[in-house]
C-alpha positions as CSV (number, residue, x, y, z in Angstrom):
1,M,-158.8,49.0,-21.9
2,S,-162.0,47.3,-21.1
3,R,-165.1,47.4,-23.3
4,N,-167.0,49.6,-20.8
5,H,-164.0,52.0,-20.6
6,V,-163.9,52.3,-24.4
7,C,-167.6,53.2,-24.4
8,A,-167.2,55.7,-21.5
9,A,-164.1,57.3,-22.7
10,A,-164.4,57.8,-26.4
11,L,-167.5,59.9,-27.0
12,L,-167.7,61.9,-23.8
13,I,-170.5,64.1,-25.0
14,L,-172.8,61.1,-25.3
15,A,-170.8,57.9,-24.5
16,V,-172.5,57.1,-21.3
17,A,-175.8,57.3,-23.1
18,G,-174.6,54.8,-25.6
19,C,-173.6,52.5,-22.8
20,E,-177.0,52.9,-21.2
21,S,-178.8,51.6,-24.3
22,T,-180.3,48.2,-24.4
23,R,-177.6,47.1,-26.7
24,D,-174.1,48.6,-27.1
25,P,-172.4,48.8,-30.5
26,V,-170.4,45.6,-30.8
27,A,-167.8,45.4,-33.6
28,P,-164.3,44.3,-34.2
29,R,-161.7,47.0,-33.7
30,G,-160.9,47.0,-37.4
31,E,-158.3,49.1,-39.2
32,N,-159.9,50.1,-42.5
33,F,-157.5,53.0,-42.8
34,S,-153.8,53.3,-42.0
35,R,-153.0,54.4,-38.5
36,S,-149.4,55.0,-39.3
37,T,-150.1,58.2,-41.3
38,G,-152.6,59.6,-38.9
39,A,-155.0,60.4,-41.7
40,S,-156.5,59.2,-44.9
41,S,-159.6,60.3,-46.8
42,S,-162.5,59.0,-48.7
43,V,-165.4,60.7,-50.4
44,S,-168.9,59.4,-49.6
45,G,-172.1,61.2,-50.5
46,N,-171.8,64.9,-49.9
47,Y,-168.7,64.7,-47.6
48,D,-165.0,64.1,-47.8
49,Y,-164.2,61.9,-44.8
50,V,-160.7,62.1,-43.2
51,A,-159.6,59.6,-40.6
52,F,-157.7,61.1,-37.7
53,D,-155.8,59.5,-34.9
54,V,-153.4,61.0,-32.3
55,P,-150.0,59.6,-33.1
56,G,-148.9,57.1,-30.5
57,G,-152.3,56.9,-29.0
58,N,-155.2,54.5,-29.1
59,Y,-159.0,54.9,-29.3
60,T,-159.1,58.4,-30.7
61,S,-162.4,60.3,-30.7
62,V,-162.9,63.7,-32.2
63,L,-165.6,65.5,-30.3
64,G,-165.5,69.2,-31.1
65,V,-164.7,71.5,-34.0
66,N,-164.8,75.2,-34.5
67,S,-164.9,77.5,-37.6
68,S,-161.1,77.7,-37.6
69,S,-160.8,73.9,-38.0
70,L,-159.5,73.5,-34.5
71,V,-160.6,70.0,-33.4
72,T,-160.8,68.6,-29.9
73,G,-161.3,65.2,-28.4
74,N,-159.6,62.4,-26.4
75,Y,-157.5,59.3,-26.7
76,E,-156.0,56.5,-24.7
77,N,-152.4,57.3,-23.6
78,A,-149.6,54.7,-23.4
79,D,-150.2,54.4,-19.6
80,G,-153.9,53.5,-20.2
81,T,-155.4,56.8,-19.0
82,V,-157.5,59.1,-21.2
83,H,-156.0,62.4,-22.3
84,G,-157.5,65.3,-24.2
85,F,-156.1,67.0,-27.2
86,L,-156.4,70.0,-29.5
87,A,-155.3,69.7,-33.2
88,R,-154.9,72.1,-36.0
89,K,-152.6,72.2,-39.1
90,G,-150.5,69.4,-37.9
91,A,-149.9,70.7,-34.4
92,I,-151.3,68.5,-31.6
93,T,-151.5,69.8,-28.0
94,D,-151.9,67.2,-25.3
95,V,-154.3,68.1,-22.4
96,S,-153.8,66.5,-19.1
97,I,-155.0,68.2,-15.9
98,P,-152.5,68.6,-13.0
99,G,-153.7,66.6,-10.0
100,A,-156.0,64.4,-12.0
101,V,-156.1,60.8,-10.7
102,G,-157.5,57.6,-12.2
103,F,-159.0,57.0,-15.6
104,Y,-159.6,60.6,-16.9
105,N,-156.4,62.6,-16.9
106,G,-158.2,65.0,-19.2
107,S,-160.7,65.0,-22.1
108,L,-161.9,67.8,-24.3
109,G,-165.4,68.0,-25.8
110,P,-166.9,71.2,-27.3
111,V,-164.7,74.1,-28.6
112,N,-166.1,77.5,-29.6
113,D,-164.9,79.9,-32.2
114,L,-162.9,81.8,-29.6
115,G,-160.8,78.7,-29.0
116,D,-162.2,78.0,-25.6
117,A,-162.9,74.4,-24.9
118,A,-164.6,72.4,-22.1
119,G,-163.7,69.0,-20.7
120,I,-163.5,66.6,-17.8
121,Y,-161.0,64.9,-15.5
122,S,-161.4,62.5,-12.5
123,D,-160.1,62.6,-9.0
124,G,-159.0,60.0,-6.5
125,D,-162.6,59.3,-5.5
126,D,-163.6,58.6,-9.1
127,V,-165.6,61.8,-9.1
128,V,-165.6,63.4,-12.6
129,H,-165.1,67.1,-12.7
130,G,-165.7,69.6,-15.5
131,F,-163.4,72.4,-16.6
132,I,-162.9,75.2,-19.1
133,R,-159.6,75.4,-21.0
134,S,-159.2,79.0,-22.3
135,R,-157.5,79.7,-25.6
136,D,-154.3,80.6,-23.7
137,G,-154.3,77.3,-22.0
138,T,-155.6,78.5,-18.6
139,I,-157.7,75.8,-16.8
140,T,-160.7,76.8,-14.8
141,E,-162.5,74.2,-12.8
142,L,-166.3,74.3,-12.9
143,P,-168.1,74.0,-9.5
144,M,-170.5,71.2,-9.0
145,P,-174.2,72.1,-9.5
146,V,-175.3,70.3,-6.4
147,V,-173.7,69.0,-3.2
148,G,-172.7,65.4,-3.6
149,A,-172.7,65.3,-7.4
150,L,-170.6,62.4,-8.7
151,E,-170.0,63.6,-12.3
152,L,-170.2,66.9,-14.3
153,D,-169.9,66.8,-18.1
154,P,-169.9,70.2,-19.9
155,A,-171.1,68.9,-23.3
156,G,-171.8,72.1,-25.2
157,L,-170.3,75.6,-25.3
158,N,-171.3,78.6,-27.5
159,N,-169.5,81.8,-28.4
160,Y,-171.1,83.7,-25.5
161,G,-169.6,81.3,-22.9
162,T,-172.9,79.6,-22.1
163,L,-172.3,76.0,-21.1
164,V,-174.7,73.1,-21.3
165,G,-174.3,69.5,-20.2
166,Y,-175.3,67.1,-17.6
167,F,-174.4,66.0,-14.0
168,R,-175.1,63.0,-12.0
169,D,-176.4,63.4,-8.5
170,A,-175.6,61.2,-5.5
171,A,-178.1,58.6,-6.7
172,F,-176.3,58.6,-10.1
173,R,-179.2,60.0,-11.9
174,A,-178.4,62.3,-14.9
175,H,-179.8,65.8,-15.0
176,G,-179.3,68.4,-17.7
177,F,-177.9,71.8,-16.9
178,I,-177.4,75.3,-18.4
179,L,-174.6,77.4,-16.9
180,R,-174.8,81.2,-17.6
181,N,-172.8,83.9,-15.9
182,G,-171.8,81.5,-13.1
183,T,-175.3,80.4,-12.3
184,Y,-176.6,76.8,-12.9
185,E,-180.1,76.0,-14.1
186,Q,-181.2,72.4,-13.9
187,Y,-183.3,70.9,-16.7
188,D,-185.1,67.6,-16.6
189,Y,-187.2,66.6,-19.6
190,P,-190.8,66.0,-18.3
191,G,-191.4,62.4,-17.5
192,S,-187.8,61.3,-18.1
193,T,-185.6,59.1,-16.1
194,S,-182.4,60.9,-17.3
195,T,-181.7,64.1,-19.2
196,R,-178.7,65.5,-21.0
197,V,-178.4,68.9,-22.7
198,N,-175.6,68.2,-25.2
199,G,-175.3,71.3,-27.5
200,I,-176.1,75.0,-27.7
201,N,-175.7,77.6,-30.4
202,D,-175.4,81.4,-30.3
203,R,-179.2,81.8,-30.6
204,D,-179.6,79.7,-27.4
205,V,-181.2,76.8,-29.3
206,M,-180.3,73.6,-27.4
207,V,-180.3,69.9,-28.2
208,G,-180.0,66.9,-26.1
209,Q,-181.5,63.6,-25.1
210,F,-183.7,62.0,-22.4
211,G,-184.4,58.5,-21.3
212,A,-187.9,57.1,-20.9
213,A,-188.9,53.4,-20.5
214,G,-185.3,52.3,-21.3
215,V,-185.2,54.2,-24.6
216,Q,-183.2,57.4,-25.5
217,H,-184.9,60.2,-27.4
218,A,-183.5,63.4,-28.9
219,F,-185.0,66.8,-28.4
220,I,-184.6,70.4,-29.5
221,M,-185.3,73.2,-27.0
222,E,-185.9,76.8,-28.1
223,N,-187.3,79.6,-25.9
224,G,-188.2,77.0,-23.3
225,E,-190.3,75.0,-25.8
226,T,-189.2,71.4,-26.7
227,S,-189.8,69.3,-29.7
228,L,-188.8,65.7,-30.3
229,L,-186.2,64.8,-32.9
230,E,-186.4,61.2,-34.0
231,F,-184.5,59.6,-36.9
232,P,-187.2,57.9,-39.1
233,G,-187.5,54.2,-38.2
234,A,-184.8,54.3,-35.5
235,V,-185.1,52.6,-32.1
236,S,-183.4,55.5,-30.4
237,T,-181.9,58.9,-31.3
238,R,-179.5,61.1,-29.5
239,A,-178.7,64.8,-30.5
240,A,-175.1,65.8,-29.8
241,A,-174.5,69.3,-31.2
242,I,-176.1,72.2,-33.1
243,N,-174.4,75.0,-35.0
244,N,-175.5,78.6,-35.7
245,R,-177.3,77.5,-39.0
246,G,-179.5,75.1,-37.0
247,D,-177.8,72.0,-38.3
248,I,-177.8,69.2,-35.8
249,V,-175.7,66.1,-35.5
250,G,-176.0,63.0,-33.4
251,F,-176.5,59.3,-33.7
252,Y,-179.2,56.7,-33.8
253,N,-179.5,52.9,-33.8
254,N,-181.9,50.5,-35.5
255,S,-183.2,47.2,-34.1
256,D,-180.0,45.5,-35.0
257,G,-178.2,47.6,-32.4
258,V,-175.8,49.2,-34.8
259,F,-175.2,52.9,-34.3
260,H,-175.0,55.5,-37.2
261,G,-174.2,59.2,-37.2
262,F,-176.7,61.6,-38.6
263,L,-177.1,65.2,-39.8
264,Y,-180.4,67.0,-39.5
265,S,-180.5,70.1,-41.7
266,D,-183.4,72.0,-43.3
267,G,-185.9,69.5,-42.0
268,E,-184.1,66.5,-43.5
269,F,-182.0,63.7,-42.1
270,T,-178.8,62.4,-43.7
271,T,-176.9,59.4,-42.3
272,I,-173.2,60.2,-41.5
273,D,-171.2,57.0,-41.5
274,F,-167.5,56.8,-42.0
275,P,-167.0,54.8,-45.2
276,G,-166.4,51.1,-44.5
277,S,-167.0,51.4,-40.8
278,S,-169.0,49.0,-38.6
279,D,-170.6,51.8,-36.7
280,S,-170.3,55.6,-36.5
281,F,-171.1,58.4,-34.1
282,A,-171.3,62.1,-35.0
283,G,-170.4,64.3,-32.0
284,G,-169.8,67.8,-33.2
285,I,-170.4,70.3,-36.1
286,S,-168.9,73.7,-36.8
287,N,-170.6,76.8,-38.1
288,K,-169.1,75.9,-41.5
289,G,-170.7,72.5,-41.5
290,V,-167.6,70.4,-40.7
291,I,-168.7,67.3,-38.8
292,V,-166.5,65.3,-36.4
293,G,-167.0,62.0,-34.6
294,T,-165.7,58.5,-34.0
295,Y,-166.2,55.0,-35.6
296,N,-165.5,51.3,-35.3
297,E,-166.5,51.0,-31.6
298,F,-164.9,54.2,-30.6
299,S,-161.5,53.2,-32.0
300,F,-160.8,56.0,-34.5
301,G,-161.7,59.6,-35.0
302,F,-163.0,61.2,-38.2
303,I,-163.6,64.6,-39.7
304,A,-166.2,65.0,-42.5
305,Y,-165.8,68.1,-44.7
306,P,-168.6,69.2,-47.0
307,A,-167.6,68.0,-50.4
308,H,-167.9,71.5,-51.9
309,A,-165.5,73.1,-49.4
310,A,-161.8,73.4,-50.3
311,H,-159.7,72.1,-47.5
312,G,-157.0,69.8,-48.9
313,N,-157.1,67.8,-45.7
314,T,-154.6,70.3,-44.3
315,D,-157.0,72.2,-42.0
316,V,-156.2,69.8,-39.2
317,L,-153.2,67.7,-40.4
318,A,-150.3,69.1,-42.3
319,G,-148.6,66.9,-45.0
320,H,-151.6,64.7,-45.9
């Protein structure tokens, strides 16, 4: 798998934005924790971090999590293509879309508390399509927002079925979208060169990012009003997801180009880095405050449980 493919495949909610930055995260594909067991844990700060990898796969990223500890994401299959997965209590379900061609056989991003998830797959023309996977496994393809669109990524999904994300038009420019009751609304941050709406909660508060002058900035949008969200001292900030408590996760980078995950809660930022990692990306947060993401150049997935919550590492993986 090429370096660009790692970046594009692993954190689908935001990966393309990471690749657009002036400097990509560059780090060895280290193995600080055992891949043979599928999981190991370490307590750091206010979180108990659990490493997670799909058995037999490579480059696992955990991108979504709901209140029942169902996690979603993607990984590189043995044939070199990207597959999606769902995991809970030791049971892992592979998600590959029939008829998919090329790099993305399937990938899952957000998952709501009903068990519905959203994802992407590619066709023979390298066009990336979005879909919804219902709790019962039914796949429903999403229509493209505009004629000639080259990519559609549904990045956020709330419990009312409202989707947010971004699409690329024929000129490959990224535009945000909101999909309610089958109707698309395009959103472009004023003055931006690209926009992504990455997360939405049940109160219709949204988070995302926009590009301007070669720099990515995070934003919060509520009742049509936007406000910037910038990690203090960071060169760039990206907001990936928001839960019903208003907690926001995402990632930022400093001038050294290294990316770090973050949590923004009650007006304060906390860095969310997998212990011992060279870089970290936080991509999802449940209504119970469980955070998921990827680390070490998109090589491994992680789940971060609030330290006060009893979980025994068995919510997702049995036997660990």
